[in-house]
Steps between C-alpha positions, in 0.01 A plus 500: 500500500620712204699813569368847426737526202373166366140620531578824315687312225208260458256790480712677238514188281130409535280601208230751593151361548252561220134447417318459169171679440270453202278792401236541233569828323180509291275647768183459293563128477590492869180679597286278279674190633447609860130563433453160333684324783278673756190389308638147468578478873149621581347232274721223634440594863124557464330194652186560291697519175662165570159336480416662168568315175706787365609771742708670233822410681627289207441786257678745733791258545535473120498881471763525774723244328464679166579837658801357684640373170446845349654666805813285488648740246486786752646311796833636618734338750692729733788402724558695819837467671553610860684829532762565767353585839647850507337586165162371622541694826560821303185442294293398803611815683346710222149370577308519826281211612129565448323518838300187569643302207651197669732402215650850510541483878672161462730630223561843652412677176219554249548165325315597182703817448829333596431221250435756226838658577691171532346284227675666205839430661403144596293388202595363161286364217569136416460387142630168373715470812671836445468789746427845357509834683163676489506869409329740747184564293367141498522487880224762525277265298603191698406675825142555373437136406281272708816290544676780689418323825715208380789740439442655842492154663828395335687815606351482852603134531856573382560818698288478814318179584763248387791656690291553816372141492850356443632703795212388722559135404873532571432656842252225581750231399769670708271506806414134446869409497565688825 
């Protein structure tokens, strides 16, 4: 079994965990794409439309593919890197959990607001494999995108869910060894 000092040394030398998130910045394209995908799903899942010669699903699929090609120019990749626990704790302490919101109860803070405070410190834009710091103003736009939930999920996974799940798995393994 490794010593405490060995564990601390290993932790210090380990790279921080990170997650990549892809967002579509052109909201008009995103909205149109979401609407077409909803229509397409409805056509594909409609048992009556499947019997028809032409349900319109092929036409919708072609429109979706065309729009996705157009949208590719406004796709941005963001990389979120876990922040130290004490920094997250400071941010989490600034927000109170919303009553009745289970994810907030689990996290001990208002996850949405904590993410908005933490994301600028954790997130970088990736372009051609190079990380770029994002100025404060673009974050306000990123938080309004339909893809904000992906940003929220990445930060939540890095700061709350991932660490809690790893601790629970370690405790379970420890009990199994006993």
